[in-house]
N, C-alpha and C positions, 0 to 999 in steps of 0.2 A: 555346585548348583549355579544357576544363572541369576542375574539380577531380576529378571522377570518372574522367576519362580519365588524368589524371596518377597517381591512386591505382592505376588498373589497370596502368599502365606500371611503377609501382614494384613491384607484385606479380609481374609478368612477369620483371622484372630480378632479383628475389630468387631466383626459381625457376631462372633461367638461371645465376645466380652459383653456386648450390649445385651444379649440374651441372658448371660450369667448374672448381670446386675439386677435383673428383674426377679431373681429368686432370693429367698431369705439368706442373709449372711451366715446365720447359724447352721443352715444346711450345708453350706460350702465348708465351713470350719469343721463340722463333724466328719465330712468326707476326708479332709486333709489330715485330721487326727487319725483316722483309720489308715491312711497311707503311711504316716510316720510309724505307727504301731506295727504295721506290716513289715517295714524295713528293719525295725528293731528286733523282730522275731528271728532268732537264728535258723528256724525252720522255713523261713519265707523262700518261696521258689525264686523270687526276684533277687534276693540277697545271695542265694546259692548260685544263681547264674552269674552274678557279678563276681563272686569269689572264683568261679570257674574260668571266666573269660577275661577278667581284668589283667592277669599276669601277661598274657600274650599281647594285650593292647597297650600296656604301659611299660613293661620291662620289670616290674616288681616281681619278686618270687611269690609263689603261692602261699607259703607260710606268713610272709609279711602282709599280704593282702588279708588273709583270714584273721590274723591277730590285730591288724590295724582297724578292720571293720568291727571286730568284737569289742575292742576298747573304745573306739570312737563313738559307737552307737550305744554303748552300755548306759551312759547317763541320759540318753535321749528318751523321749516318750511322746505320745500324742498329747498327754496331759501337759507336758512342758510347753508344747506349741500353743495349747489353749491358754496357758498362763501368760505366755508372751503377748498373745493377742489381747487378753483382758487387761494386763497391767499397762501396756503401752497405749491402748486406745482409751482406757479409762483415765489416763493421765491428762488427756486433752478434752475428752467428752465427759464432762462432769454433770451431775444432776443440776438442772436449772441453768446450765450454760448452753446456749444455742450454737453448738459447734458441730460441723460435719467433717468426717474423714472419709476420703474416697480414693481409690486407686486411679491411676492414669488409664486412658483408653487402651494403651499398649505399653508394655515394658520390654525392652530388649536387654538381654543378658549376654555379655561377652565373658565366657568362662575361660579360666586359665589353670595351669597346673594339672596334676594327675591324681590328687587325693579326692576320693569320691564324696565324702560327707559334705564339704562346702557346696558341691554341685547339687546335691539333694536339697539342701536348704535354699539355695539360690532360686531353684525352680518353684518351690512351694510358697515362699513368702509373698510374692506379688499376688498370688491367687487368694490369699487370706483376705485381701482388700479388693478382690474382684477385678484385678488387672490381668489380662491375658499375657502370656509370656512367649516371646520369640527368642530362642536361645541359640547361640553359636557355640559349637563344641570346642573344647580345648584341643589344640594340636597334639597334646600329650595324652589325652584321654578321649577318644572318639566314642566310647561305649556308655559311660555312666548316665549322661543326660538322656540318651534314647531309652535306656531301661527305666529310668525314673518316669519319663513321659508315658511310657507304656503302662507302668504300674498305676499311674493316676487315671489313665483311661479305663483300665480294668476295674478300678474301684468306683469310678463315677464317669460315665461316658461324656456327659455334658462338660464336666470339668476337664476331662481329657482333651476335648476339642479346643480348649483354651491354652494348650501348650503345643508348640511346634519347635522342632530342633532342626537346625540347618548346619551345613558345613561347607566351608570354602577356604582357600588359602588366605593367609593374613595379608598378602600383597594384592589381593583382588579388590581394588578400590571401588569398583562399580557395585559389587555385592555388599561391601562394607557400607557404602553410602545408603543403600536401601535399608540395611539393618539399623543404621543410626538415625533413621527418620522418626523413630518412636519418641513420644514426649518424655519418657523416662528411660534412661540408659544406665544399666548397672555394669560396671567393668572392673575386672581384676587383672593385675599384671604389674610390670615394672613401672617405676615412676615415669620413665620415658614413654611407655605405652599409654599411661593415663594422660600425660600431657598432650600427646598427639591426638587422642580421642577428644579431649576437652577443646582443642583448637578447631575441631571439625563440627562442633555442635553450635546451635543457635543459643543466644543468651536465655531464651525462654524455656529451653529444654532442661530437665533435671538430670544431673549426673551424680550417681552414687558410686563413688570410687573406692577401691581397695588396692592401694599401691604396695610398694616394697615394704616388707616387715621382716624382723628377725627376733629370735628369742635367745635367752641365756639362763644360766644358773648362778646362784650366789650361795656359797657354803660358809657357815660360821663354825666356830670351834666345836659345837655339839655334833657336827656332821663329819669332821675331818680326823677324829681320833677314835681309838679303841674299836669296838665291834660295830659301831654305828656306821663307819666309813664304808664297809663292804656292802651294807644294805643300801645306802644312798648311791653308791657307785652302780650297783645293779639296776636301780630304778632310773638313774640318769642315762645309763647305757641303753635301756629300753626306749626312753624318750628319743634318743639319737637314732636308734636302729629302725624304729617304726617309720614307714614311708621313706626309708633311706635318707633321712634328714632333709627331705626336699620340700617340706611345708613350712609355713611361717611360724608354726608352733614348735619346730625342732630346735633344740639348743645348738648354738654354734660356738659358744665359749662358756667356760666355767671360771668364776672369780672366787678365789679362796681368801676369805677375810679371817685370818688366824695368825697371830703374831708368833706362834710357836715355830721354831726352826724346823724345816723339813715338811711342813704341812702340805704345801703345794705339790712337793715331790710324791708324797703318799697318795694324794688324790689322783695325780696323773697315772701312777702305777696301778691303782685300784680300777680306774676307768679303763685302762688298757686291758687289764685282765677280764673285766666284765664284757667289754666289746668283743674280745677274742672268744669268750665262751658263748656269747649270743650268736656268733657267726655260724655255729653248728645248728641251732634250732631256727634262727631267723636269718638265713643267708641273704646277703645283699644281692640285688639284681645286677645284670650286666650293665656296663656304662659305656658311653661313646669314647672314642680314642682321645678326643679333646679333653674330656673330663679326667681321664686317667693321666694325661700329660699334665694337667693342672695340679693334680694331687702330687705327682712326682716332683714337679717344680717347687711346690710349696714345701714339701719335705726337705728338698735339697737346700732351699734358701734358709729354712729353719736351722739346719745343721751348720750352715756357713756362719750364721750369727751366734752360734754356740748354744742354741736351745736343745734340750733333750727330746728326742723323737722316739716315741713308742709306736710301732707299726706292725701291720701284718706283712706276710711275705709278699703278697700282691698288694692291690690298692684297696682291699676290703675295709680297712679301718685305720685311723691314725689318731694319735694323741700327742700334741706338742706342748711341752712344759716351757712356757716363756719365762724370761728373767724379770719382766716388768709387767705393768698393767696396761700398756699401750694396746689399743684395739687393732686387731688385724683381721681382715676378711678371710673367711674359710672357703675352700673349694667344694664344701658339702660332700655328700656321699659317705657319711660317717667319718667326718674329720672334725676334731675338737681341739681348741686352744685352751690351755689351763693357765690362768694368770694369778700370781700372788698379789694381794693388796694389803696395805698396812692397816687400814681402817675403813669405815663406811664413807668418810669424807673422800679418801682416795678412790674409793669405788665409784662414787658419782662423778668425780672428775674424769675417771677413765672412760666411763660409758656415756659421757655427755654427747659425743657425736651420734649416739644411737637413739637419743631421746625421741626424735620425730618418727623413728621407725620401729620402736620397741613394741613387740606383741606380748609375749609371756615371759615371766621370770619365775623359775623354780627356786624356792627359798627354803633352806634347811639349816638347822644348827644354831638358831638364835633364840631358842626357848619359846616361851609363850608371849613374849613381847611383840606386838603387832605394829609397833611404830615404824620399823623398817619397811614392812609390807605397805603401810599407808604412804610412806614417802615414795616408794617405788611407783605406786599407782598415780600419785600426783606428778611424779617425774615423767610419766608417759606410758607405763605398762598397762595394756588392756586387761591382762590377767596376772595375778600373783597366786601361785599354787604350789603344791608339794611336788617334789621329784617323783617321776613315775606317772603323773597325771597330766603332763603337758599336752599329750596327744588325745586327751579325753575331755574336752571342754563341755560344759553344759550347753544344751541347745540354745539357751537364751543369753550366752555370754556376749558382751558388747564388743564385737569385732571392730578393731580400729577405733574403739571408744565411742561407737555409734549405737543408737537403738537399732533394732532389726527392721521394724515395720514403718515407723514414722518417716524415715528418709524416702520411702517409696510412695508416700501418700501426699495428696493435696488436702490441705486443712482450711476450712472456711468458717468464719464466725458470722452468724446471722443476727443482726441487730434489728429489733422491732421498735 
């Protein structure tokens, strides 16, 4: 697209947004509730089309797309969206308090990654507070945003006029400048990408940023012994295999907090067996040559430092049993590091570098005591959940520790 086309889209959206703000907010929310319920319906033609076309657009295999959508959308509902709107807006607009909450005249959304559920939510949320959306597609997923926009238009044509999807190369600064003229900008990507965007905005513009995040699992004695280990390993392998470990909720490391000798070795072996079994039903997609080279290099370096490496014949999956708890980046695409740790104190020392970037922690094997879960949340985790649920967050989970709607809104107090 050209800069002039994006500027024209921005003007159309501002006009459409002005008309949208003249209608009751309840009518808009009702329409968005129906959109969410439509996508949550396995028989939805929009969802069926996404399942059919997303593999070719992103490289995920068809079984991974189908399973990922089924699990990711299972806890969602229109009612959940309505609850988010009610709880967040009522937190600031209380009876007897003259406070107004309004969306910006335009919200630009810069999408990233290839997982479709964050894209669905990113396009819907500004509309809840009557802010039209100008979205740039992710380079890795040119499909989802357009299907979501079409589904909104089919449900409510006036609301559909308030969403436009554009596409242009990331190095096209002229187009990017037009997109970034909105008063509110939502951006996802690496920390470097977020910093570059922040540097191009005026101080008066709102930036809602979602930077680099990663997730991990922590297993206690109740999950590393006897028959419980096989079940936990199966669930963690599923968390790893869904979306080929490319989302912020995918575990990249497993920390084994169990003083019994051989616990970490058992966990690594069980995870290797579970990932190997999953490859039959949820095969990994094809990867670029550079990604395959990174996996081969990480495997070789692990063997050189004496780590035990469980691996597929190709690059489909890898489990590296480390000798210590020191954090090591993973090359993704179903690659897990397993670390033994002596106790929870050593755990927090080991993961301290991750605190600013921690998304989810799968916690298993510590009984009913939720003290560790609370400490992890205070430490920085946005979600603490069970293994097997990492890729199925509730619609209203606090991504990056933020509310969903309030960062997108202008809030004004009226004093009489």
